C-alpha positions in Angstrom: 27.9 -46.1 6.1 31.1 -47.7 5.3 29.4 -49.6 2.4 27.3 -46.6 0.7 27.3 -47.1 -2.9 28.5 -50.7 -2.8 26.5 -53.7 -4.1 26.5 -57.1 -2.4 25.6 -60.4 -3.9 24.6 -62.9 -1.2 23.4 -66.6 -2.0 21.5 -68.2 0.8 20.5 -64.8 1.9 17.2 -65.5 3.5 18.3 -67.3 6.4 21.2 -68.0 8.9 24.5 -66.4 8.3 23.4 -65.2 4.8 20.6 -63.3 6.3 22.7 -61.7 9.0 25.2 -60.5 6.2 22.5 -59.0 4.3 21.2 -57.2 7.3 24.6 -56.0 8.2 25.3 -54.7 4.9 21.9 -52.9 4.6 23.0 -51.2 7.8 26.1 -50.0 6.3 24.3 -48.6 3.4 24.9 -51.3 0.9 22.6 -52.1 -1.8 22.0 -56.0 -1.6 21.0 -58.7 -4.0 20.0 -62.1 -2.3 19.6 -65.5 -4.0 17.8 -68.4 -2.4 15.5 -71.0 -3.2 12.4 -70.2 -1.1 10.5 -67.3 -2.7 8.1 -67.2 0.2 10.7 -66.9 2.7 12.2 -64.2 0.7 9.1 -62.2 0.4 8.8 -62.5 4.2 12.3 -61.4 4.7 11.9 -58.2 2.3 8.8 -57.2 3.9 10.4 -57.4 7.3 13.6 -55.5 6.5 11.6 -52.8 4.7 14.7 -51.9 2.7 12.8 -50.6 -0.3 14.8 -50.8 -3.6 18.1 -51.5 -1.8 17.2 -55.3 -1.4 16.3 -57.4 -4.5 15.7 -61.2 -4.5 16.4 -63.8 -7.3 15.2 -67.1 -7.0 18.1 -69.5 -7.5 20.1 -72.5 -6.3 23.7 -71.7 -5.3 24.6 -75.5 -5.9 23.8 -74.8 -9.6 26.5 -73.0 -11.7 24.1 -71.7 -14.1 21.9 -70.3 -11.3 24.9 -68.5 -9.8 26.1 -67.1 -13.0 22.5 -65.8 -13.8 22.3 -64.3 -10.3 25.8 -62.4 -10.7 24.6 -61.2 -14.3 21.2 -59.9 -13.0 23.1 -58.3 -10.1 25.6 -56.6 -12.0 
């Protein structure tokens, strides 16, 4: 549990590399906040991983500065 008590903020966290990173960080004990555009995909991922309160989702677009700033603010 190298990442216990750490918080990770991951954009694009519902697919590909972002999802892989989220899964790895969860395995290592981190709490993970993901941001992505597709809410349904995020809900499916959250159900699959069954990480409880250690995994939270925020809808947003990483190409939009306001979205990223809001995501970081909410994560903190």
